[in-house]
C-alpha positions in Angstrom: 0.0 0.0 0.0 1.1 3.5 -0.8 2.2 6.1 1.8 -0.4 8.6 3.1 0.7 10.9 0.2 2.1 9.7 -3.1 2.7 11.2 -6.5 1.2 9.1 -9.3 2.7 9.8 -12.8 0.3 8.1 -15.2 -1.5 9.1 -18.3 -5.1 10.3 -17.6 -6.5 7.5 -19.6 -5.1 4.8 -17.3 -5.4 6.5 -13.9 -7.4 3.8 -12.3 -5.0 1.1 -13.4 -2.1 3.2 -11.9 -4.1 3.4 -8.7 -4.7 -0.4 -8.7 -1.1 -1.1 -9.5 0.0 1.1 -6.5 -2.3 -1.0 -4.2 -5.3 1.4 -3.9 -8.9 0.3 -4.0 -12.2 2.1 -4.9 -14.1 4.2 -4.3 -11.9 7.2 -5.3 -12.6 10.9 -4.9 -10.8 13.0 -7.5 -10.4 16.6 -6.5 -9.6 18.7 -9.6 -9.6 22.2 -10.9 -11.5 23.4 -14.0 -8.5 22.8 -16.3 -7.8 19.3 -15.1 -11.5 18.4 -15.4 -11.8 19.8 -18.9 -8.6 18.0 -20.1 -9.1 14.6 -18.4 -12.6 13.9 -17.1 -13.6 11.7 -20.1 -10.4 9.7 -19.8 -10.9 9.2 -16.0 -14.5 8.0 -16.7 -13.2 5.5 -19.3 -10.4 4.4 -17.0 -12.5 3.8 -13.9 -15.3 2.1 -15.9 -12.8 -0.3 -17.4 -12.1 -1.6 -14.0 -15.7 -1.3 -12.7 -14.4 1.2 -10.1 -16.6 3.8 -8.4 -15.2 7.3 -8.5 -16.5 10.8 -8.2 -15.0 14.1 -9.5 -15.2 17.1 -7.3 -14.4 20.6 -8.6 -12.1 22.5 -6.3 -11.0 25.7 -8.0 -11.0 28.3 -5.2 -8.8 29.0 -2.3 -7.3 26.1 -0.2 -9.2 27.3 2.9 -10.6 25.5 5.9 -14.2 25.5 4.3 -13.0 23.8 1.1 -10.9 21.2 3.0 -14.0 20.5 5.2 -16.3 20.2 2.2 -13.9 17.8 0.5 -13.5 15.7 3.7 -17.2 15.5 4.1 -17.6 14.4 0.5 -14.9 11.7 0.9 -16.6 10.4 3.9 -20.0 10.3 2.3 -18.6 8.5 -0.8 -16.5 6.1 1.5 -13.4 7.1 -0.5 -10.5 4.9 0.1 -8.2 7.3 -1.8 -8.3 11.0 -2.7 -6.6 12.0 -5.9 -5.6 15.7 -6.4 -5.4 16.9 -10.0 -4.6 20.6 -10.6 -2.9 23.5 -9.3 -1.3 24.0 -5.9 -4.5 25.3 -4.2 -6.5 22.2 -5.3 -3.6 19.9 -4.2 -3.4 21.8 -0.8 -7.1 21.4 -0.2 -7.0 17.7 -1.1 -4.0 17.0 1.1 -5.8 18.6 4.2 -9.0 16.7 3.5 -7.1 13.5 3.2 -5.3 14.1 6.5 -8.6 14.9 8.2 -10.2 11.6 6.9 -7.2 9.4 7.2 -7.3 8.7 3.6 -4.3 8.4 1.2 -3.8 11.5 -0.9 -2.3 11.0 -4.3 -1.2 13.8 -6.6 -1.8 13.0 -10.2 0.7 14.5 -12.7 0.6 14.0 -16.5 
C-alpha cells in the first residue's frame, strides 16, 4: 500500500489502473480544478469504468481554505473514499491534502 501521500505519474486514460497497481482500492474521490476536469474527465471516466471502479470528480477551483478542505473531507466520507486524488494546481492539491489528513485517507497527486 502506498504512503499517506504519493505522486502518481500516469496518463489520464489509465489513472485507475495506476491506482490499482499502487495498491489502492475504490471508491476514489478525484479533487480537480477546472483545467484538469476539462482535459481529463472523459479519460478518467473510461479508466474507472474499465475496472468497474466507483469514482467521483469534485471541482475545487478556489482558495485552499478550511471551508474547502472540510467540504472535500465531508464528500470523501459520504462516498466512503479509500483514496483521494488531487489533479490541478497548488490550491487544489493543498485542499485535497488537508482533507485526506482529516479523513485518514491516502492522498495521491496526479501529474501528467
